[in-house]
C-alpha positions in Angstrom: 12.1 22.1 -7.2 15.9 22.0 -7.6 15.9 25.4 -9.2 14.0 26.9 -6.4 15.9 24.9 -3.8 12.8 23.6 -2.1 10.0 21.2 -2.5 8.5 18.0 -1.2 7.6 15.0 -3.4 4.9 12.7 -1.9 4.6 9.3 -3.5 1.6 7.2 -2.5 2.1 3.5 -2.4 0.6 1.1 0.2 1.3 -1.5 2.9 2.4 -3.7 0.0 5.3 -1.3 -0.5 6.7 -2.4 2.9 5.6 -6.0 3.3 5.7 -8.8 0.7 2.7 -11.1 0.3 1.5 -14.0 -1.8 -1.1 -13.7 -4.6 -0.2 -10.0 -5.3 3.2 -10.4 -6.9 2.7 -7.7 -9.6 1.0 -5.3 -7.1 3.7 -5.8 -4.5 6.4 -5.4 -7.0 5.1 -2.0 -8.2 4.4 -0.7 -4.7 7.9 -1.7 -3.4 9.4 -0.1 -6.5 7.7 3.2 -5.5 9.2 3.0 -2.0 12.6 2.2 -3.4 12.4 5.1 -5.9 11.2 7.4 -3.1 14.1 6.5 -0.8 16.6 6.9 -3.6 15.2 10.3 -4.6 15.1 11.4 -1.0 18.9 10.8 -0.7 19.6 12.5 -4.1 17.4 15.5 -3.3 18.4 16.1 0.2 21.4 18.3 -0.6 19.3 20.2 -3.2 16.5 21.1 -0.8 14.1 18.6 -2.3 12.4 16.3 0.3 10.7 13.0 -0.6 8.2 10.9 1.4 6.5 7.6 0.6 3.0 7.2 2.0 2.2 3.6 2.8 -1.4 3.3 4.0 -3.5 0.3 4.7 -7.2 0.5 3.8 -8.6 3.9 3.4 -12.4 4.5 2.9 -12.6 5.5 -0.8 -14.4 4.2 -3.9 -11.2 2.4 -5.0 -12.7 -1.1 -4.4 -16.0 -0.1 -6.1 -14.2 1.0 -9.3 -11.4 -1.6 -9.3 -11.2 -3.8 -12.4 -10.2 -7.4 -11.7 -9.1 -10.0 -14.3 -10.3 -13.6 -13.8 -11.9 -12.8 -10.5 -15.4 -12.1 -9.1 -15.4 -8.4 -8.1 -18.1 -8.7 -5.4 -16.5 -11.9 -4.0 -13.2 -10.0 -3.8 -14.6 -6.9 -2.1 -16.7 -9.0 0.3 -13.5 -10.7 1.5 -11.5 -7.5 2.1 -11.1 -6.4 5.7 -12.7 -3.0 5.0 -13.6 -2.7 8.7 -9.9 -1.7 9.2 -10.3 1.2 6.8 -9.4 4.8 7.9 -11.7 7.6 6.8 -10.1 9.7 4.0 -10.1 13.0 5.8 -8.2 11.5 8.8 -5.8 9.8 6.3 -5.1 13.2 4.7 -4.3 14.7 8.2 -1.8 11.8 8.9 -0.1 12.3 5.5 0.1 16.1 6.0 1.6 15.6 9.5 4.1 13.2 8.1 5.1 15.6 5.4 5.4 18.5 7.9 7.8 16.3 9.9 9.7 15.2 6.8 9.1 11.5 7.4 10.8 9.3 4.8 8.0 6.7 5.1 4.5 7.5 6.4 2.8 4.2 7.3 -0.7 4.2 8.8 -2.9 3.2 10.6 -1.5 1.2 13.5 -1.9 -2.2 12.0 0.3 -1.1 9.0 3.1 0.0 11.3 2.8 -3.2 13.3 2.9 -5.5 10.2 5.9 -3.5 8.9 7.7 -3.8 12.2 7.0 -7.6 12.4 8.1 -8.0 8.8 11.4 -6.2 9.5 11.9 -8.2 12.7 11.4 -11.6 10.9 9.6 -11.8 7.5 8.5 -15.4 8.2 6.2 -14.1 10.9 3.8 -12.9 8.2 3.8 -16.1 6.1 0.5 -17.3 7.7 -1.1 -14.0 6.7 0.3 -14.3 3.2 -1.1 -17.8 2.9 -4.5 -16.7 4.0 -4.5 -13.9 1.4 -3.5 -16.4 -1.3 -6.3 -18.8 -0.3 -8.8 -16.0 -0.2 -7.9 -14.8 -3.7 -7.9 -18.3 -5.1 -11.4 -18.9 -3.8 -12.5 -15.7 -5.6 -10.8 -16.6 -8.8 -11.6 -20.3 -9.0 -15.0 -20.6 -7.3 -17.6 -22.6 -9.2 -19.8 -19.5 -9.4 -16.9 -17.4 -10.7 -17.8 -14.7 -13.3 -14.8 -12.9 -14.8 -14.7 -9.1 -14.8 -12.3 -9.0 -17.7 -11.8 -5.8 -19.6 
C-alpha cells in the first residue's frame, strides 16, 4: 500500500474495543489492542496515503455464537443469555462498514446502542458499571450453575 501510495486497512474488533467490561478481561484486552493498533497505524499511514479504520460492531446476525467454543461454560446457557435481539443483519452491517470506509472514519461503531454506550463510557466510565456487573453475574451463572457442562476443547 505504501509503494502504491494508497490503500485502506479495515480492522474488525467489537464494542469491547471501545468499552471495558467485567468477565471478559482477555476478550476486552485483545479488542482494545486492535483499536489502539488501528489508531496508531492510521496516524503513521496518513502521510503515506494509507488509511485505517477500526470497525466496532455490537451484535451482528452470524453463526459466530453457534460455532463459539467456550471453556468452563455451558454453550447453550451462554447463547440463551445473549441479547441477540439487538443483532443487526449481516448485509446491513456490511453497508454500514462500507459507508464508514468511504467516509474514511477512524472508528466505525454500530448500531446505535454501540455508539450510545461508547459515548456514555467516554463521558463517565462509571456509568456502565451496572451493565458490567450484570454481564459478570450472567457469565458466572453460566459457568457455575449446578447443571453446568463444560465445552472444553
